C-alpha positions in Angstrom: 6.2 6.5 20.6 7.6 8.9 18.1 5.5 9.4 15.0 7.7 9.7 11.9 7.7 12.9 9.8 5.5 13.0 6.7 8.5 12.7 4.4 9.5 9.4 6.0 6.0 8.1 5.7 5.7 9.1 2.0 9.0 7.7 1.1 8.6 4.3 2.8 8.5 1.6 0.2 5.7 -1.0 0.1 7.5 -4.3 0.4 6.1 -7.7 -0.8 6.8 -10.4 1.7 6.0 -13.4 -0.5 6.8 -16.0 2.2 4.3 -14.4 4.6 1.8 -13.6 1.8 1.6 -9.9 2.8 2.5 -6.4 1.7 4.2 -4.4 4.3 5.2 -0.8 5.2 7.8 -0.4 7.9 7.6 3.1 9.4 9.3 4.3 12.6 9.4 0.8 14.1 5.7 0.2 13.3 4.4 -2.4 10.8 1.5 -1.8 8.4 0.3 -4.8 6.5 -2.1 -6.3 4.0 -2.4 -10.0 4.2 -3.7 -12.3 1.5 -3.6 -15.9 0.4 -3.8 -17.5 -3.1 -6.2 -20.2 -4.1 -7.1 -21.3 -7.6 -5.5 -18.4 -9.3 -7.2 -15.9 -7.0 -5.8 -13.5 -4.5 -8.0 -13.5 -1.4 -7.3 -10.3 0.6 -8.4 -11.0 4.1 -6.8 -8.3 6.4 -5.4 -4.8 6.2 -3.9 -3.2 9.3 -2.3 0.2 10.0 -1.3 1.1 13.5 -3.4 3.9 15.0 -0.6 6.6 15.0 -0.3 6.1 11.3 -4.0 6.0 10.3 -5.5 8.4 7.7 -2.3 8.9 5.8 -3.0 6.8 2.8 -0.9 3.8 3.8 -3.7 1.2 3.5 -4.4 2.6 0.0 -0.7 2.3 -1.0 -0.6 -1.3 0.1 -3.9 -2.1 -1.5 -2.8 -0.7 -4.8 0.5 -2.6 -4.6 -1.4 -5.9 -4.0 -4.0 -5.3 -6.8 -1.3 -4.3 -9.2 0.6 -7.5 -8.3 -2.5 -9.6 -8.9 -3.0 -8.0 -12.2 0.5 -8.8 -13.4 -0.2 -12.4 -12.7 -3.6 -12.4 -14.2 -5.2 -13.3 -10.9 -8.7 -12.4 -9.9 -9.2 -10.8 -6.4 -11.6 -11.7 -3.7 -11.9 -8.9 -1.2 -12.8 -10.3 2.2 -11.2 -7.4 4.1 -13.8 -4.6 4.6 -11.2 -1.9 3.6 -10.3 -3.7 0.4 -14.0 -4.2 -0.5 -14.7 -0.5 0.0 -11.5 0.5 -1.9 -12.7 -1.6 -4.9 -16.1 0.0 -4.9 -14.5 3.5 -5.0 -11.8 2.7 -7.6 -13.4 1.2 -10.6 -10.1 1.0 -12.5 -9.6 -2.3 -10.6 -13.0 -3.8 -11.4 -11.5 -6.2 -14.0 -9.9 -8.0 -11.1 -13.2 -9.0 -9.5 
């Protein structure tokens, strides 16, 4: 498996796949994703996944920010059931209004 160059990783757009209720990054044939579901005006984030060759490059953070920003635009609250998202929200208090 060929690991993409850093520029390709940085420039990959976060895509919102509304039908699958997930945010995605497609990099070098690999899929990074953040999955959620919506219930009662609340975004429940339940899974974040980054393939091992792409870990520690800020990709989970990019998808998490995209999801949280999307929830904010719709005035949704967020319930972090994913351990990564819960930890992210503890570190980034600028999103505490979503809890």
